[in-house]
C-alpha positions in Angstrom: 11.9 15.8 -20.8 12.8 19.0 -19.0 15.6 19.1 -16.4 13.2 19.6 -13.5 11.1 16.5 -14.2 11.6 13.5 -12.0 12.9 10.2 -13.5 12.7 6.7 -12.0 15.8 5.7 -10.2 17.5 2.6 -11.7 17.9 1.3 -8.2 14.2 1.2 -7.4 12.4 -2.1 -7.9 9.6 -1.8 -5.4 6.5 -3.7 -6.3 4.5 -3.2 -3.1 1.0 -1.8 -3.6 -0.1 0.9 -1.2 -2.5 -0.7 1.3 -4.6 2.5 1.2 -5.6 1.9 -2.5 -5.4 -1.9 -2.9 -6.8 -4.7 -0.9 -4.3 -6.8 1.1 -4.2 -10.2 -0.5 -1.1 -11.9 0.9 -0.1 -14.9 -1.1 1.8 -16.6 1.7 1.2 -16.8 5.4 3.8 -15.5 7.9 4.5 -19.2 8.8 5.1 -20.1 5.2 7.5 -17.2 4.8 9.4 -18.1 8.0 10.0 -21.7 7.1 11.0 -20.9 3.5 13.9 -18.5 4.4 16.8 -19.2 2.2 19.4 -18.4 4.9 18.0 -21.3 7.1 17.3 -23.8 4.2 19.3 -27.0 3.8 18.5 -27.3 0.1 16.6 -25.4 -2.6 13.7 -26.6 -4.8 14.4 -27.5 -8.4 13.2 -24.7 -10.6 13.7 -26.2 -14.1 10.1 -27.3 -14.4 8.6 -24.3 -12.7 6.1 -22.3 -14.7 6.9 -18.6 -15.3 4.3 -16.0 -14.5 2.7 -14.4 -17.6 3.9 -10.9 -16.4 7.5 -9.8 -16.0 8.5 -7.7 -12.9 10.1 -5.2 -15.3 8.4 -1.8 -15.0 8.7 1.1 -17.5 8.0 4.7 -16.9 5.2 6.1 -19.2 5.8 9.6 -20.5 3.5 10.2 -23.4 5.0 11.9 -26.4 1.9 13.4 -28.1 -1.6 14.4 -27.1 -4.0 11.6 -27.9 -1.7 8.8 -26.8 -3.8 6.1 -25.2 -3.3 3.2 -22.9 -6.0 0.5 -22.5 -5.1 -1.0 -19.2 -5.8 -2.1 -15.7 -4.7 -0.3 -12.5 -2.5 -2.4 -10.3 -2.4 0.2 -7.6 -0.8 3.4 -6.3 2.7 2.8 -4.9 5.6 4.9 -3.8 8.7 5.0 -6.1 12.1 6.4 -5.4 12.8 9.1 -8.0 15.7 11.4 -8.6 15.2 15.1 -9.2 17.3 15.8 -12.3 17.9 19.4 -11.2 19.0 18.8 -7.6 20.0 15.1 -7.6 17.8 14.6 -4.5 16.1 11.2 -4.2 12.4 11.6 -3.4 9.5 9.2 -2.7 6.8 9.9 -5.1 3.3 8.3 -5.5 2.9 6.6 -8.9 0.1 4.8 -10.5 1.1 1.3 -11.8 -0.7 0.2 -14.9 -0.9 -3.2 -16.5 -1.3 -3.3 -20.3 -1.6 -6.2 -22.7 0.3 -5.6 -25.9 -0.4 -8.5 -28.3 0.9 -11.6 -26.5 2.8 -9.8 -23.8 1.8 -8.0 -20.6 3.7 -4.9 -19.5 3.8 -2.9 -16.4 4.0 0.9 -16.5 4.2 3.6 -13.9 3.4 7.3 -14.1 3.9 9.9 -11.4 1.8 12.7 -12.9 0.1 14.2 -9.8 -3.1 14.9 -11.7 -3.3 11.3 -13.1 -2.4 9.8 -9.7 -5.1 11.9 -7.9 -7.7 11.0 -10.5 -7.0 7.2 -10.2 -6.9 7.5 -6.3 -10.3 9.2 -6.4 -11.7 6.5 -8.6 -10.3 3.8 -6.4 -11.8 5.4 -3.3 -15.2 5.7 -5.0 -15.1 2.0 -6.0 -15.1 2.8 -9.7 -11.6 1.2 -10.1 -10.8 -2.1 -8.3 -7.0 -2.2 -8.2 -5.0 -5.4 -8.8 -8.0 -7.0 -10.6 -9.3 -7.4 -14.1 -12.8 -6.2 -13.1 -12.3 -2.5 -14.1 -10.3 -1.9 -17.2 -9.8 1.7 -18.2 -8.7 4.0 -21.1 -6.2 6.7 -20.2 -5.7 9.3 -22.9 -3.0 12.0 -22.6 -4.6 15.3 -23.4 -1.5 17.4 -23.5 -0.1 20.2 -21.3 -2.0 23.2 -20.1 -0.5 26.4 -18.6 -1.4 26.7 -14.9 -3.5 29.7 -13.9 -1.6 30.5 -10.8 2.0 30.2 -12.0 4.1 29.9 -15.1 4.3 26.1 -15.1 2.4 23.6 -17.2 0.5 20.6 -16.1 -0.3 17.4 -18.0 -4.0 16.6 -18.5 -5.6 13.2 -18.7 -8.9 11.6 -19.6 -9.6 8.5 -17.6 -12.6 6.4 -18.8 -13.8 3.1 -17.6 -14.1 0.4 -20.2 -17.1 -1.9 -20.4 -16.3 -5.5 -21.2 -19.2 -7.3 -23.0 
């Protein structure tokens, strides 16, 4: 990783999905949220028998090592993440794609801030090719490597995003 790449801030734990790329599907009504506020509660529910969700809230940053690396996954959405510029130390808000991947018996969440990948996924969401936060439109993402930019001395990562057909 070069010193001018952005890295995910350890302090960032946002899980909100951008409303511009994912449908709003509130799980709880405003009234349910208001009456369940911990600061006004007189007691708390017993959690020992509660079922755990199959997916942890832990999120890893995906930086492929080699061209050809592939993820078979679903797109959860495009969301802002706080990232620290390693060169300047400045914290920036950067759009990332959040991916959900099944690995054997576990489900993992990954984010990637590659501008080209984010733009490709946003375009596919806008066109209706990808339905975020659903299992309807799985995809394959293959890292193709870095290519020198034509207009400057920098390199850009290249990706192949392909819809998967479930039969």
